[in-house]
ZAMARGU-4260 file (C-alpha; in steps of 0.2 Angstrom, whole numbers, plus 5000, padded with zeros to 4 digits):
<rodrens>
0) 5117/5025/5099 | 5108/5033/5085 | 5092/5043/5087 | 5077/5031/5085 | 5087/5015/5087
5) 5084/5005/5102 | 5096/4995/5112 | 5090/4979/5103 | 5094/4987/5086 | 5111/4982/5079
10) 5118/4982/5061 | 5115/4966/5052 | 5129/4957/5043 | 5125/4956/5024 | 5135/4945/5012
15) 5134/4948/4993 | 5139/4933/4983 | 5142/4938/4965 | 5155/4937/4951 | 5150/4956/4948
20) 5158/4968/4960 | 5146/4982/4954 | 5132/4973/4964 | 5142/4977/4980 | 5143/4995/4975
25) 5125/4996/4971 | 5120/4989/4988 | 5132/5001/4997 | 5124/5016/4989 | 5106/5011/4994
30) 5100/5021/5008 | 5096/5006/5019 | 5114/5000/5018 | 5118/5010/5034 | 5108/4997/5043
35) 5120/4983/5036 | 5138/4979/5037 | 5141/4973/5019 | 5153/4960/5014 | 5157/4953/4997
40) 5162/4936/4990 | 5163/4928/4973 | 5153/4912/4971 | 5167/4900/4975 | 5165/4890/4991
45) 5174/4903/5001 | 5158/4912/5005 | 5154/4898/5018 | 5170/4904/5027 | 5164/4922/5026
50) 5147/4918/5033 | 5155/4908/5048 | 5169/4920/5052 | 5158/4936/5051 | 5141/4931/5058
55) 5132/4934/5042 | 5113/4935/5044 | 5107/4940/5027 | 5115/4934/5010 | 5111/4940/4992
60) 5115/4927/4979 | 5117/4934/4962 | 5112/4919/4951 | 5113/4929/4935 | 5104/4919/4922
65) 5105/4902/4931 | 5092/4900/4945 | 5099/4882/4947 | 5116/4889/4953 | 5107/4901/4965
70) 5097/4887/4972 | 5113/4876/4974 | 5122/4890/4984 | 5106/4894/4994 | 5105/4875/4999
75) 5123/4875/5005 | 5121/4891/5015 | 5105/4884/5023 | 5114/4868/5027 | 5127/4878/5036
80) 5115/4889/5045 | 5096/4888/5043 | 5093/4905/5051 | 5102/4915/5037 | 5090/4924/5026
85) 5095/4921/5008 | 5089/4932/4994 | 5092/4925/4977 | 5094/4938/4963 | 5096/4936/4944
90) 5087/4938/4927 | 5068/4939/4929 | 5059/4923/4932 | 5042/4917/4930 | 5030/4916/4945
95) 5032/4897/4946 | 5051/4898/4946 | 5051/4911/4960 | 5039/4901/4970 | 5050/4886/4968
100) 5065/4896/4975 | 5055/4902/4990 | 5048/4885/4994 | 5066/4878/4993 | 5070/4891/5007
105) 5074/4908/4999 | 5068/4923/5008 | 5064/4932/4992 | 5069/4934/4974 | 5076/4950/4967
110) 5075/4953/4948 | 5089/4961/4938 | 5092/4975/4935 | 5095/4977/4953 | 5086/4993/4958
115) 5092/5002/4974 | 5074/5006/4979 | 5067/4988/4977 | 5083/4981/4985 | 5081/4994/4999
120) 5063/4989/5002 | 5067/4970/5003 | 5082/4974/5015 | 5071/4985/5026 | 5058/4971/5027
125) 5071/4959/5032 | 5078/4971/5045 | 5061/4973/5052 | 5057/4955/5052 | 5074/4951/5061
130) 5070/4965/5074 | 5053/4958/5077 | 5060/4941/5080 | 5073/4948/5092 | 5060/4957/5101
135) 5049/4942/5102 | 5063/4932/5110 | 5067/4945/5122 | 5049/4946/5128 | 5048/4927/5129
140) 5063/4927/5140 | 5056/4940/5151 | 5040/4930/5153 | 5049/4915/5156 | 5059/4923/5171
145) 5043/4931/5178 | 5033/4915/5178 | 5047/4903/5181 | 5044/4890/5195 | 5062/4890/5200
150) 5064/4889/5219 | 5045/4884/5221 | 5044/4871/5235 | 5028/4861/5237 | 5022/4846/5246
155) 5010/4833/5241
</rodrens>
């Protein structure tokens, strides 16, 4: 186990969906990439198989200049697994368009050009959120065991 990483920490499987392989290389070079197993798929429907077969938990959809295409891919992913965090990236959008994407289920929007620092910050935030969610579930299970009424016998 790495120093500073607890037993609950594990690498998160991240899928990049893009027609531009250089995005994969950009993410792989980001310092935060060591926390992720990074996969790549083009935007054909094969990405749904990659998500299922590899336990993908975070997806970055490169929508380019078409937020509608990114929205369509995101909806397909969310239908297959609602717990996957989906980032939509592409050409800069106005505030309303970004809010529409987030209200539709996107975790965040990443504007082009994809800067390693910005992408790294977003991925770190997602990683922390997933760690907190995992820790919360762990604590809930401990409380459930501690205060379970299993085996309790009573008489009225």
